[in-house]
Structure formats: structure tokens, C-alpha cells
C-alpha positions in Angstrom: 20.5 -37.7 41.4 17.7 -35.3 40.3 16.8 -34.6 44.0 20.4 -33.7 44.7 20.6 -31.4 41.9 17.3 -29.7 42.9 18.6 -29.4 46.5 21.9 -27.9 45.3 20.0 -25.5 43.0 17.8 -24.3 45.9 20.7 -23.7 48.2 22.6 -21.7 45.5 19.5 -19.7 44.7 19.0 -18.9 48.4 22.6 -17.9 48.8 22.4 -15.7 45.8 19.4 -13.8 47.2 21.1 -13.3 50.6 24.3 -12.1 48.9 22.3 -9.8 46.7 20.4 -8.2 49.6 23.7 -7.7 51.6 25.3 -6.2 48.6 22.4 -3.7 48.0 21.4 -2.9 51.5 24.8 -3.3 53.3 25.4 -4.1 56.9 25.8 -2.1 60.1 29.0 -3.9 60.9 32.2 -1.7 60.3 34.3 -3.1 57.6 37.6 -4.5 58.8 40.7 -5.7 57.0 40.0 -8.2 54.3 40.5 -11.9 55.3 42.7 -14.2 53.2 39.7 -15.8 51.7 38.2 -12.4 50.7 41.5 -11.4 49.2 41.7 -14.6 47.3 38.2 -14.1 45.9 38.9 -10.5 44.9 42.1 -11.7 43.0 40.1 -14.4 41.3 37.4 -12.0 40.2 39.5 -9.0 39.3 43.1 -10.1 39.1 45.9 -7.8 39.8 44.9 -5.0 37.5 42.7 -2.1 38.3 42.0 -1.1 34.7 38.3 -1.7 33.9 39.0 -3.3 30.6 41.3 -5.9 32.2 38.8 -6.7 34.9 35.9 -6.9 32.4 37.9 -9.4 30.3 38.8 -11.5 33.3 35.2 -11.7 34.6 33.8 -12.5 31.2 36.2 -15.4 30.8 35.3 -16.6 34.4 31.6 -16.5 33.6 32.0 -18.3 30.4 34.1 -21.0 32.1 31.5 -21.4 34.8 28.7 -21.8 32.2 30.8 -24.3 30.1 31.7 -26.3 33.3 28.0 -26.5 34.4 26.9 -27.5 30.9 29.6 -30.2 30.7 28.5 -31.5 34.1 24.9 -31.7 33.1 25.5 -33.3 29.8 28.1 -35.9 30.9 27.0 -36.5 34.5 30.6 -36.2 35.6 31.3 -33.5 38.2 35.0 -33.6 37.7 34.6 -33.2 34.0 32.6 -30.0 34.6 35.2 -28.8 37.1 38.1 -29.4 34.6 36.3 -27.7 31.7 35.5 -24.8 33.9 39.1 -24.4 34.8 40.3 -25.0 31.2 38.3 -22.2 29.6 40.2 -19.4 31.4 43.3 -21.5 32.0 44.2 -22.4 28.4 44.4 -18.8 27.1 46.3 -18.0 30.4 48.9 -20.6 29.6 49.1 -19.9 25.8 49.6 -16.1 26.3 52.3 -16.5 29.0 54.7 -14.0 27.3 52.1 -11.5 25.9 51.4 -9.8 29.2 55.2 -9.2 29.7 55.6 -7.8 26.3 52.8 -5.5 26.7 54.2 -4.4 30.0 57.5 -3.6 28.5 55.8 -1.6 25.7 53.8 0.4 28.2 57.0 0.8 30.2 58.7 2.3 27.1 55.7 4.6 26.6 56.0 5.8 30.2 59.7 6.5 29.7 58.9 8.6 26.6 56.1 10.5 28.3 58.2 11.1 31.4 61.1 12.5 29.3 58.6 14.8 27.4 57.2 16.2 30.6 60.7 16.8 32.0 61.6 18.8 28.8 58.6 20.9 29.0 59.0 21.6 32.8 62.6 22.5 32.2 61.5 25.2 29.7 59.6 27.0 32.5 56.1 25.6 32.1 54.2 24.5 35.2 53.5 20.8 35.9 49.7 20.8 35.1 50.3 22.8 31.9 53.1 20.5 30.9 50.8 17.4 31.3 48.0 19.0 29.3 50.6 19.9 26.6 51.6 16.2 26.3 48.1 15.0 25.9 48.1 15.4 22.1 51.6 13.7 21.6 51.3 11.0 24.2 52.6 7.5 23.2 49.9 5.2 21.8 50.2 2.7 24.7 49.3 5.2 27.3 47.4 7.8 25.2 44.1 7.1 26.7 45.3 7.4 30.3 47.3 10.6 29.6 44.4 12.3 27.9 42.2 11.3 30.9 44.7 12.8 33.2 44.8 16.0 31.2 41.0 16.2 31.2 40.9 15.8 34.9 43.3 18.6 35.4 41.5 20.9 33.0 38.1 20.1 34.7 39.4 21.4 38.0 40.1 18.0 39.7 42.8 18.2 42.4 46.2 17.4 40.9 46.9 14.8 43.6 43.8 12.9 43.0 44.1 13.1 39.2 47.7 11.8 39.4 46.8 9.0 41.7 43.9 7.9 39.5 46.3 8.0 36.5 48.6 5.7 38.4 45.7 3.4 39.1 44.8 3.1 35.4 48.5 2.4 34.4 48.7 0.0 37.4 52.5 -0.4 37.3 55.3 -0.2 39.9 57.5 1.9 37.7 54.7 4.3 36.8 54.2 4.9 40.5 57.9 5.9 40.8 57.0 8.7 38.2 53.8 9.7 39.8 55.1 9.9 43.3 57.3 12.9 42.7 54.6 14.5 40.6 52.2 14.3 43.5 54.8 15.7 45.9 55.6 18.6 43.5 51.8 19.3 43.1 51.6 19.7 46.9 54.7 21.9 47.7 55.7 23.3 44.2 59.4 22.5 45.0 62.2 22.9 42.5 64.3 20.3 40.7 61.3 18.5 39.2 62.8 18.4 35.7 66.0 16.9 37.0 64.2 14.2 38.9 62.0 13.3 35.9 65.1 13.2 33.6 66.8 10.8 36.0 63.7 8.6 36.2 63.4 8.5 32.4 67.0 7.3 32.1 66.4 4.7 34.8 63.2 3.5 33.0 65.0 3.3 29.7 67.7 1.0 31.3 64.9 -1.1 32.9 63.2 -1.5 29.5 66.5 -2.7 27.9 67.1 -5.1 30.8 63.6 -6.6 30.6 63.7 -7.0 26.9 66.9 -9.0 27.3 65.5 -11.2 30.0 62.3 -11.6 28.1 64.1 -12.9 25.0 65.9 -15.6 27.3 62.6 -16.8 28.5 61.5 -18.0 24.9 62.4 -21.5 25.7 60.2 -22.1 28.7 57.3 -20.2 27.1 57.6 -22.5 24.0 57.4 -25.5 26.4 54.3 -24.2 28.0 52.5 -23.5 24.6 53.6 -27.0 23.4 52.3 -28.8 26.5 49.1 -26.8 26.4 48.5 -27.6 22.7 49.1 -31.3 23.4 46.7 -31.1 26.3 44.0 -29.6 24.1 44.6 -32.3 21.4 44.2 -35.0 23.9 41.0 -33.5 25.3 39.6 -33.3 21.7 40.5 -37.0 21.1 38.8 -38.0 24.3 35.6 -36.0 23.3 35.6 -37.7 19.9 36.3 -41.2 21.4 34.5 -41.3 24.8 35.1 -45.0 25.2 38.6 -44.3 26.4 37.2 -42.3 29.4 34.8 -45.0 30.3 36.9 -46.3 33.3 36.7 -42.9 34.9 32.9 -43.1 35.1 32.9 -44.7 38.6 33.3 -42.8 41.8 36.9 -44.0 42.3 37.6 -43.1 38.6 36.3 -39.6 39.2 38.5 -39.2 42.2 41.5 -40.6 40.3 40.8 -38.2 37.4 40.7 -35.3 39.9 44.0 -36.2 41.5 45.8 -36.6 38.1 44.3 -33.4 36.9 45.5 -31.5 40.0 49.0 -32.8 39.6 49.2 -31.9 35.9 47.6 -28.4 36.5 50.1 -27.8 39.3 53.0 -28.7 37.1 51.8 -26.5 34.3 51.4 -23.5 36.6 54.9 -24.1 37.9 56.4 -24.3 34.3 54.5 -21.1 33.3 55.8 -19.3 36.4 59.3 -20.0 35.3 58.7 -18.2 32.0 57.3 -15.0 33.4 58.8 -12.5 35.9 57.2 -12.0 39.3 55.0 -9.0 39.7 56.3 -6.2 41.8 53.8 -4.6 44.3 52.8 -1.0 43.6 54.2 1.8 45.5 50.9 3.8 45.6 47.8 2.1 46.9 44.6 2.4 44.8 42.2 5.1 45.7 38.6 3.6 45.8 37.9 5.2 49.2 39.1 8.6 48.1 37.0 8.3 44.9 33.9 7.7 46.9 34.7 10.5 49.3 35.3 12.9 46.5 32.1 11.8 44.7 34.1 11.3 41.5 32.7 8.8 39.1 35.5 6.5 37.6 36.2 6.8 34.0 
């Protein structure tokens, strides 16, 4: 057992050195489209969001889960126990907070509607787009205050309007926000007329979407309670097993470990399925992120 752990540690250490060298030095091979495995790894490491605070939170949780799983494996000698703990650390909060992300999204959507309506009113009074955005920086809704102030700062610093608006959209990271940013980008390029009317129509559409999503969110309270209840019961059972390890003794054999893995996989799949019933599916963004443009422009992300 000790020799196996030593061999595994050596392989992981060597792999880490190779990955580190490739990451720092790079390769001469042109980068092609990401494979399915690479996209899966990116999603696991960063999630859907492009905001740095969301990515930092996700990565911290994954690292804590990895450390907890490794510690459980070393202390118990059960590899499956380590795997389950490593999954449970980020998974339990993900299950408990099933409705929190949607409520936050609705609040941010309402903030986008309010800001869009404010920009439309200022533009209708004869002010230019950039001046209108800067004017809203001090009165922006709290949920997007940081992003709007960053957008205004970019415009005042001389950053191109298109790039500043696209980065603003990346920070909000929402399909509906992209609907607002797209006509702003087009107007920044051709200075066409009718922007105030377009933004007013968009704000009305967003307000209707907010009301609809709030109604649907209220109807999903039942499935979310079921998810939280089942998750709480699972945590209670795990605590009971930790306090009374004799009940887990039959799983100490190789067959027991395999059986435990199968049962845990079935249970995890069912919990993910129930959670997915309680949250809406995420819509893909209209505007693609701009990491390549940021590097070409030499702009340091905020």
C-alpha cells in the first residue's frame, strides 16, 4: 500500500512539473478548437461565469474539496470515501443553494432593466451614449454598480467604446444583458438614430421577463425544498456514520468499496436530476467573451 501511494505521488508530481513547464513556456503547436475533455475541465474549474469573484469562489471550493477528499482517503484508507468527501464539499452547498443563484439572477436582471431605462431617458434628452453611461455611474443600481462604474471608467480613460461595452457584458455574464449591449455596440460604431426608442423597448421587455421569472421561481419552491430536505438528511446520515463507524465496516472490503461507489453514483445522479427540476436552464450568451481581444489590446482585466 505504501509503495502504491509513493508511486502515485511520484507520477502526480512529474505530471505537475510537465504541466507547469508547458503552461509557462508554451508550445509551438497552433491552438485549435477545444476538445470535449478540455471544455469539461474548463467548466469544472471556472463554471459558466466569467466574473472573477465567481471563478475564485468556485476554484477555492474545489481545492478545499480536493484536500478534504485526500485527507479522508489517507486517514480512513478508503479511496471511495475520499472521492465521496471530495465531491460532497462543493456539492452540498451547490444543492442547498439551488434557488439562490436564480434569485440573484432575477435581482441583477431588474437592475439591468432600471439602468437601461435610465440610459434611454438620458439619450432621449440629447446626450451622447458615452456621456449618458458616465452620467449613470453615480446612480447605478446596487446589483450592477461595480460593473457600471467600471464601464464609465473605461470610457473616461479612452478605451474604445466597443471593447468597454463588451467587457461590461462579460462581467455581467447574462443573455439579457447581451441584448442591451448589442445595440449599444452597434450605435457606438455607426452613431445611428433611434437608440433611445430601442433601449426603452428593451427595458419594457426586460421588466416583463423579470415578472415572469419571479412567478416561475415561486412555483419551484416545492422541488427546492425537496432538494434541501434530502441534502440535510444525507448530511445527517454521514455524520451518524462518522460517529458510529461500525455500521460502515462491511464496506471495507474491495467488493464493499465497489458497492458503495455504485450506490453513491446512483444517489448523486438522482440528486442532480431533482435539482435540475428546480432551476431554469441557462441560456447561452449572445456575445462571446473577449479574452483574445483583451490580450491583443494589452488591456489588464479589472
